[in-house]
N, C-alpha and C positions, 0 to 999 in steps of 0.2 A: 466442258459441255455439261449442261444440267442433266441430272439423272432422269427427270421427268421426260425429257426429249428422247433419251435412250429407251425408256420403257415403251415409247410409241412404236419402236421397231420390233418389240418382242413378238408381236402377232405374226410378223412376216418371217422372223427368225425361226430356226429349227428349235425343237423343244429339247435342246441340250441344256442340262442343268449345271450351274456353277455353285460350288460350295466353298465358303471361306472358313478357314480355321486359324487360330492364333496360338502362339507358343511364346513364353511358357504359360501364360495365363491371361485372362481378360483384365485382371487387376495386377498391375506391375508397378515397380518403383522407378522413380526418376533415376536415370543413368543406366538402366538395364537395356539390353538388346531384345527387341521384339521381332518375331517372325510371323508374317501373314502369308498364308498359302491359299492359292485359288486352284481348286481341283475341278476339272471338267469331267463330270460323271460319265464313265464308260468310254471316254475318248483318249485317255492318256495325255501325255504332254507334247506329243509330236506336232510341230507346225503351228502351235497356238501362240498368239500374242495376247496381251492382257491390258485391260484398262482398270485402274484402281480409283475408287471414289471415297472421299472423306466428307461426311455430312452432306451427301448428295452432289458434291462437286468433284470434278475430275482432278486427280493429283498427278498420276502418271499414265497418260493415254498411250495406247499402242506400244507397250513395252514388253520386252521378253522377260522382265523381272518376275520370276516366280520360283521361289518365294520372294515376297517383298519384305525387305528387312529395314527396320528402323533402329539405328544404333544410338545408344545413349539418349533414350527418350526423355522428353520434358513434359510438363503439364500441358504444353501447347499441342502435343500429339494425342491428347485425349479426344475421343470422338467416335463416330460410327463409321465403319469401313465396309465397303462392298466391292465386288469385282465383276468383270464380264470378259469372256473370252471371244477371240475372233481368229478364224483360220482362213488364210488367204487363198489356198489352193482350190477350195470349193466354196469360198465366200460363206462359210458357216459361222454363225454367231450364237453364242449361248444366251440364255436368259441372265438377267441381273441376279447375282447371288443373294443368298441370305445376308443379313447384316450382323456384324459383330461389334460390340461396343468395347472400346479400349479405355480403361481408366488408369491414369498414371497417379499412383498414390504418393503423396508428399507428406512428410512429417513436418508438423508445424508446432513450434514450441511457444507457449504463452506463460505469463507469470501473473500471480495474484497475491496481494491486491494490486501491486504495481512494481515495476523495477526500480522506482525511486523510493529508497528506504531511509530510515533513520536508525541510529544506534539502538540496539535492543529489539529491532523488528525481526520477525521470521517471515518466510516467504514460501509459497507453494508453486511448483512448476508443473505444467500440464503438457504432455506430448500427445498430439492428436494426428492420426493418420486419416485423411479425409477420403475414405471410401466405405463401402458397405460391408466389407468382409470382416471376419472375426478371427480370433485365435492369435492375436498379436502379442509379441514379447518386446519389451522396451529396454533400451540401454541408455544410460545417462552418462554424460561426460562433462568434466571441467575442461573448457577449451583452451585455457591459457594457464601456464606457458606451453602446455602440450595437452593432448586429449587424454586425460586421466579417466579411465573407464570406471564408473561406479558399478555396483552390482546390478546385473540384468533382472528385471522384474516383469511380472505379467500385467500389473496395473500401470496406468499411464500417468500417475501422479508421483511427484517426488517432493518431499518436505525438507526444506533447509532451515534448521533451527537457528535461533538468534545467536547462539555461540559459534555457528559455522558460517554465518553471513560475513563476507569480506568485501570491502569496497573494490570494485573493478573485476570481481570474479565473473567469468563468462561460462555459460552452460549451453550444451547442445544435447539433442537426443536423436535416436533413430529407431526404427521399428523393423521387426522381422516376423513373418508368419511361421507358425510351427511346421507347416507342411512345405515350406520353401527354405532352401539354404541361403537364398540371397537376401541381404538386408538393404534397407533403403539408404539413400545418401543421408548425410547429416542434415539435420534441420537447420533452420535459421538460428543465429546466435542471440542469446539474451544476456545482456550485461547488467549486473547489479551495481547500482550506484548508492552508496551509503553516505548519508550526510550526518555530520556531527550535530548532536543536539545542542541547541543554544542554552546558555545559562543566564537567567535574568539577574539583575542587580537590585538588591533590596536596600532602600534608604528610608530615613525617618525625617519628618518635618522639624524635629527637635535636634539640637546639637548636644544637649546634655540630658539630664534626668527630667522626667515628666512629673509635674506637680499634680497631686490629686485634684480632680475637678476641672483641670484644663484639657483642651482638645489635643489630639495628636493624630497624624496621618502617616501611614506607611505607604511607600510607592514601590511598585514592582516594575522596573524598567527593562524593556525588551526591544532590542533593535531589530525588529522583524516586521513583516507585513501585517495587515489587519486580520481580524477574525478570531482573536484569542480571547479566552476566558482565563481568569486568574484564580488560583487556589492558595489558601493561606493556612499554615499550620502553626500551632503554638505548643511549646514544651517538647513535642516529638514530631518527627516526620511521619505522620500516620494518615494515609489517604482516607481512612474511614471517618476521621474527625476533621477533615478540611472544611473551611468556609469558602464558598465560591462567590466571586463577584464578576460582573461584566466589565467593570472598569479596572484599571491597574492600580487602584488605590484602596486602602483599607482604613476606614475612619473610626476613631474612638472619640465621640463627642465630649465625654466627661470621664477622664481617666480615674479608675478606682485602683486601690492597692492590688486587687485580684488580677488586674490587667498586666501586671509586671511579668516578665519572663522572656523567653527566647522565641523568636518568630522566624519563619521561612516563607518563601513564596515560590510558586512555579506557575507556568502557563500551559494551556492545552487548547486544542482545536481539532475539528474533524469528528467523524463517526466511523469506526471507534476512535476515541480521543487519543491524539498524539500529544504526549507531555514533553515539556522541556526538562532539563535537570532542575533540581532544587537550587535556589539561591544560597549564598552564604547566610549564616544566621546573623540576626541582629538582636541585641538585648534592649528591652524597654525597662528602664529603671524608674520606679515610682518612689518619690521622696517621702510622701506622707501628707496628712491633712492637718489644717490649722484650726484651732478653736479658741475664741476669745470669750472669757466669762468675767463678769463683774460681781464681786461679792461685797455686801455691806459689812464693814468691819466693826460696826457698833454692836456692842453686846446686846443680845436679845433680851436681857433682863433689865436694860435701861428703861425706866418707867416713862420718860418723856424727853423731848428734845426742845430746847428753847429756840425761839426765833433768833436767827443770826449765828447759830452754832455752825461752825465749819464741820462738815461731815467728811471723814476720811474713807476712801474706797481703796480697795486693793484690786488690781487688774491681774488676772492670771492668764498666761500664755500656755496653751496646751498643744503639744506636738505628739502626733500619733504616727508611728512608723508603719512599715509594710506588715510587720508581724503583729500589729495592733497593740504594741507596748507603748504606753503614753508616759510622757514626762511633763510635770507641772512646774512652771516657774512663776512665782509671784512678782508683779511689777508694781512699785509704789507710784501713786499719782492721785489726782483729784478727779472730781466728777466730770471735768471737761477734757478728759484725755482723748486724743485722736489716735486711733489704732492703725497700724500698718504692719506689713510683713517685715519691715526694717527694724521692728522692735526686738528681734532675736539678738 
């Protein structure tokens, strides 16, 4: 029966007042037993039956239940409760009582940034009791293989360092108020899932050494989904000196001796950036540069050259290595020499 209809009878009813009280508190935990009591002021309990209302709708009409007990409350028992008394021997009815609001506090565990983690990540856990009361103390638990209680704390955050994060670890929390001995039921369980960081494969477009002046391309291969940027290191794995590219290739259009050395790559995405492992190192060996020069072998003091004289020229092949140490080989020939790298 709707409470609004009941209130229509209050004018004709006697001015007997009903008062609702709740124990142990308006704010209770899931699983606790709650007692609601309807007292008819100045009339005692003899001969009265009671109607209980939750959120203005009847729950137990014409019951002798007083007190009205809710065992093992859940969040569905939250609401506003009122009562009304009726005495049959003289058809006496009370007014509708005052309203009491029952809030069933539930501990809710959340994780930041997310429960999906990768190697080296840390995580923050937050235990929230959703009601307006204060003075909470929180206990943290590893739920598997058994509830290992961590140190109770007054703040509702727990930090799991990167060294302590283990794949499959499950956490729970529960809260207690300082003025209540009863603790809440355990919160929902949060399971941490740790994924192994992928390791890219670094390859070169060359199978051997790179010749100075020629192009070379390094490829950072990663069998993962899209959205990655690629980071390139040379000589040392130093994040401060990395070169970033959107593509998974690193191009050197004209190799110089200074380009030689050891290279690594890794990939990253997201904000903050999640990085893969570094690849294995690859060496870029640079062989050196070639120089061909032609020198006139005729003495500079020769006064003149007759028509028809055959002029002898010397061709020099110059090889400069990575350390800029050059070796000069003279090659005998005529003015009609055709030069190629095969002349070495």
